[in-house]
DRENZA-304997 format. One record per residue (C-alpha): residue number from 1; residue in three letters; chain; x, y, z. Coordinates in steps of 0.25 Angstrom, whole numbers, plus 5000, padded with zeros to 4 digits. Example, Ala and Ser with C-alpha at 12.3 -4.5 7.8 and 13.67 -1.06 7.14 Angstrom:
// residues 2
<r n="1" res="ALA" chain="A" X="5049" Y="4982" Z="5031"/>
<r n="2" res="SER" chain="A" X="5055" Y="4996" Z="5029"/>
//
This chain:
// residues 127
<r n="1" res="MET" chain="A" X="5094" Y="4816" Z="5026"/>
<r n="2" res="ASN" chain="A" X="5101" Y="4803" Z="5026"/>
<r n="3" res="LYS" chain="A" X="5112" Y="4807" Z="5036"/>
<r n="4" res="LEU" chain="A" X="5100" Y="4811" Z="5045"/>
<r n="5" res="ILE" chain="A" X="5093" Y="4798" Z="5042"/>
<r n="6" res="SER" chain="A" X="5107" Y="4791" Z="5045"/>
<r n="7" res="LYS" chain="A" X="5111" Y="4797" Z="5061"/>
<r n="8" res="ILE" chain="A" X="5096" Y="4790" Z="5065"/>
<r n="9" res="THR" chain="A" X="5098" Y="4778" Z="5077"/>
<r n="10" res="ASP" chain="A" X="5087" Y="4764" Z="5077"/>
<r n="11" res="SER" chain="A" X="5083" Y="4771" Z="5089"/>
<r n="12" res="GLU" chain="A" X="5079" Y="4786" Z="5082"/>
<r n="13" res="VAL" chain="A" X="5074" Y="4777" Z="5069"/>
<r n="14" res="GLU" chain="A" X="5062" Y="4773" Z="5081"/>
<r n="15" res="VAL" chain="A" X="5059" Y="4786" Z="5084"/>
<r n="16" res="MET" chain="A" X="5059" Y="4792" Z="5070"/>
<r n="17" res="ARG" chain="A" X="5049" Y="4779" Z="5066"/>
<r n="18" res="VAL" chain="A" X="5040" Y="4785" Z="5076"/>
<r n="19" res="LEU" chain="A" X="5040" Y="4797" Z="5069"/>
<r n="20" res="TRP" chain="A" X="5039" Y="4791" Z="5057"/>
<r n="21" res="GLU" chain="A" X="5028" Y="4783" Z="5061"/>
<r n="22" res="ALA" chain="A" X="5021" Y="4795" Z="5068"/>
<r n="23" res="GLY" chain="A" X="5021" Y="4802" Z="5055"/>
<r n="24" res="CYS" chain="A" X="5020" Y="4816" Z="5063"/>
<r n="25" res="GLU" chain="A" X="5026" Y="4824" Z="5073"/>
<r n="26" res="LEU" chain="A" X="5026" Y="4819" Z="5084"/>
<r n="27" res="PRO" chain="A" X="5028" Y="4822" Z="5099"/>
<r n="28" res="ILE" chain="A" X="5039" Y="4818" Z="5108"/>
<r n="29" res="GLY" chain="A" X="5030" Y="4812" Z="5117"/>
<r n="30" res="ASP" chain="A" X="5022" Y="4802" Z="5106"/>
<r n="31" res="ILE" chain="A" X="5036" Y="4799" Z="5101"/>
<r n="32" res="ARG" chain="A" X="5039" Y="4795" Z="5116"/>
<r n="33" res="LYS" chain="A" X="5028" Y="4787" Z="5118"/>
<r n="34" res="ILE" chain="A" X="5030" Y="4779" Z="5106"/>
<r n="35" res="LEU" chain="A" X="5044" Y="4776" Z="5106"/>
<r n="36" res="GLU" chain="A" X="5042" Y="4771" Z="5122"/>
<r n="37" res="ASN" chain="A" X="5031" Y="4762" Z="5118"/>
<r n="38" res="THR" chain="A" X="5041" Y="4757" Z="5105"/>
<r n="39" res="SER" chain="A" X="5056" Y="4758" Z="5113"/>
<r n="40" res="LYS" chain="A" X="5061" Y="4758" Z="5129"/>
<r n="41" res="TRP" chain="A" X="5067" Y="4773" Z="5126"/>
<r n="42" res="GLU" chain="A" X="5065" Y="4782" Z="5137"/>
<r n="43" res="ALA" chain="A" X="5060" Y="4795" Z="5134"/>
<r n="44" res="SER" chain="A" X="5073" Y="4801" Z="5135"/>
<r n="45" res="THR" chain="A" X="5078" Y="4792" Z="5125"/>
<r n="46" res="ILE" chain="A" X="5065" Y="4796" Z="5116"/>
<r n="47" res="LYS" chain="A" X="5069" Y="4811" Z="5115"/>
<r n="48" res="THR" chain="A" X="5085" Y="4807" Z="5112"/>
<r n="49" res="LEU" chain="A" X="5083" Y="4799" Z="5101"/>
<r n="50" res="LEU" chain="A" X="5072" Y="4811" Z="5096"/>
<r n="51" res="ARG" chain="A" X="5082" Y="4823" Z="5097"/>
<r n="52" res="ARG" chain="A" X="5093" Y="4814" Z="5090"/>
<r n="53" res="LEU" chain="A" X="5083" Y="4812" Z="5078"/>
<r n="54" res="CYS" chain="A" X="5082" Y="4827" Z="5077"/>
<r n="55" res="GLU" chain="A" X="5096" Y="4832" Z="5081"/>
<r n="56" res="LYS" chain="A" X="5097" Y="4822" Z="5069"/>
<r n="57" res="GLY" chain="A" X="5088" Y="4830" Z="5060"/>
<r n="58" res="VAL" chain="A" X="5080" Y="4820" Z="5057"/>
<r n="59" res="VAL" chain="A" X="5067" Y="4822" Z="5067"/>
<r n="60" res="LEU" chain="A" X="5061" Y="4837" Z="5069"/>
<r n="61" res="ALA" chain="A" X="5056" Y="4840" Z="5084"/>
<r n="62" res="THR" chain="A" X="5047" Y="4851" Z="5085"/>
<r n="63" res="LYS" chain="A" X="5045" Y="4858" Z="5100"/>
<r n="64" res="LYS" chain="A" X="5028" Y="4861" Z="5101"/>
<r n="65" res="GLU" chain="A" X="5023" Y="4858" Z="5115"/>
<r n="66" res="LEU" chain="A" X="5033" Y="4848" Z="5113"/>
<r n="67" res="PHE" chain="A" X="5041" Y="4841" Z="5104"/>
<r n="68" res="TYR" chain="A" X="5038" Y="4835" Z="5092"/>
<r n="69" res="TYR" chain="A" X="5046" Y="4825" Z="5083"/>
<r n="70" res="LYS" chain="A" X="5046" Y="4823" Z="5069"/>
<r n="71" res="PRO" chain="A" X="5054" Y="4814" Z="5059"/>
<r n="72" res="LEU" chain="A" X="5061" Y="4823" Z="5047"/>
<r n="73" res="VAL" chain="A" X="5066" Y="4809" Z="5040"/>
<r n="74" res="SER" chain="A" X="5054" Y="4800" Z="5037"/>
<r n="75" res="GLU" chain="A" X="5054" Y="4786" Z="5038"/>
<r n="76" res="ALA" chain="A" X="5055" Y="4784" Z="5023"/>
<r n="77" res="GLU" chain="A" X="5068" Y="4793" Z="5023"/>
<r n="78" res="TYR" chain="A" X="5074" Y="4784" Z="5034"/>
<r n="79" res="ASN" chain="A" X="5072" Y="4771" Z="5030"/>
<r n="80" res="GLU" chain="A" X="5078" Y="4775" Z="5014"/>
<r n="81" res="TYR" chain="A" X="5090" Y="4781" Z="5021"/>
<r n="82" res="THR" chain="A" X="5093" Y="4767" Z="5031"/>
<r n="83" res="THR" chain="A" X="5089" Y="4759" Z="5019"/>
<r n="84" res="GLN" chain="A" X="5098" Y="4763" Z="5009"/>
<r n="85" res="SER" chain="A" X="5109" Y="4763" Z="5021"/>
<r n="86" res="LEU" chain="A" X="5105" Y="4749" Z="5024"/>
<r n="87" res="ILE" chain="A" X="5108" Y="4745" Z="5009"/>
<r n="88" res="ASP" chain="A" X="5121" Y="4753" Z="5007"/>
<r n="89" res="ARG" chain="A" X="5126" Y="4749" Z="5020"/>
<r n="90" res="LEU" chain="A" X="5121" Y="4734" Z="5016"/>
<r n="91" res="TYR" chain="A" X="5119" Y="4731" Z="5002"/>
<r n="92" res="PHE" chain="A" X="5130" Y="4744" Z="4995"/>
<r n="93" res="GLY" chain="A" X="5119" Y="4751" Z="4993"/>
<r n="94" res="SER" chain="A" X="5110" Y="4741" Z="4985"/>
<r n="95" res="ALA" chain="A" X="5096" Y="4739" Z="4986"/>
<r n="96" res="LYS" chain="A" X="5096" Y="4726" Z="4978"/>
<r n="97" res="ASN" chain="A" X="5106" Y="4720" Z="4987"/>
<r n="98" res="LEU" chain="A" X="5097" Y="4721" Z="4999"/>
<r n="99" res="VAL" chain="A" X="5086" Y="4717" Z="4993"/>
<r n="100" res="ALA" chain="A" X="5095" Y="4704" Z="4988"/>
<r n="101" res="SER" chain="A" X="5099" Y="4702" Z="5004"/>
<r n="102" res="LEU" chain="A" X="5084" Y="4703" Z="5008"/>
<r n="103" res="LEU" chain="A" X="5079" Y="4694" Z="4998"/>
<r n="104" res="GLY" chain="A" X="5090" Y="4684" Z="5002"/>
<r n="105" res="SER" chain="A" X="5089" Y="4684" Z="5015"/>
<r n="106" res="LYS" chain="A" X="5073" Y="4682" Z="5013"/>
<r n="107" res="LYS" chain="A" X="5070" Y="4695" Z="5020"/>
<r n="108" res="LEU" chain="A" X="5058" Y="4697" Z="5009"/>
<r n="109" res="ASP" chain="A" X="5048" Y="4685" Z="5007"/>
<r n="110" res="ASP" chain="A" X="5040" Y="4686" Z="4994"/>
<r n="111" res="SER" chain="A" X="5029" Y="4698" Z="4998"/>
<r n="112" res="ASP" chain="A" X="5042" Y="4706" Z="5000"/>
<r n="113" res="ILE" chain="A" X="5046" Y="4702" Z="4989"/>
<r n="114" res="GLU" chain="A" X="5036" Y="4705" Z="4981"/>
<r n="115" res="GLU" chain="A" X="5032" Y="4716" Z="4986"/>
<r n="116" res="LEU" chain="A" X="5048" Y="4722" Z="4980"/>
<r n="117" res="ARG" chain="A" X="5045" Y="4717" Z="4969"/>
<r n="118" res="THR" chain="A" X="5032" Y="4726" Z="4968"/>
<r n="119" res="LEU" chain="A" X="5042" Y="4739" Z="4972"/>
<r n="120" res="PHE" chain="A" X="5051" Y="4735" Z="4962"/>
<r n="121" res="LYS" chain="A" X="5042" Y="4736" Z="4953"/>
<r n="122" res="VAL" chain="A" X="5037" Y="4749" Z="4955"/>
<r n="123" res="GLY" chain="A" X="5050" Y="4754" Z="4949"/>
<r n="124" res="ASP" chain="A" X="5047" Y="4747" Z="4936"/>
<r n="125" res="ARG" chain="A" X="5046" Y="4754" Z="4923"/>
<r n="126" res="ASP" chain="A" X="5040" Y="4743" Z="4914"/>
<r n="127" res="GLU" chain="A" X="5028" Y="4740" Z="4922"/>
//
């Protein structure tokens, strides 16, 4: 599945987000309506993006009275892959170095840091 996810372009992610947010298969008209309001894409561009996503195996098109589309990759799977890819590429696979970078650049406020502390304690066996 990682190979499939790695081939999703930024524009295609916008289409995927529409499908993920819907939580169910959507007819092409609904997808077009949402994307035409949030982007400047023409209907033909949206159709092309959907076709490419289907060819990549990350979206399934089902012909009913018209085409319905549903994602075959979840948002969580996509986010996990892209996060790990970022960590691998920029921090040599070290999540610790990513967090240290965020702390050092003041990208996290006190509430973010406290939330991370809570998350880290979830795996703590001494509690």
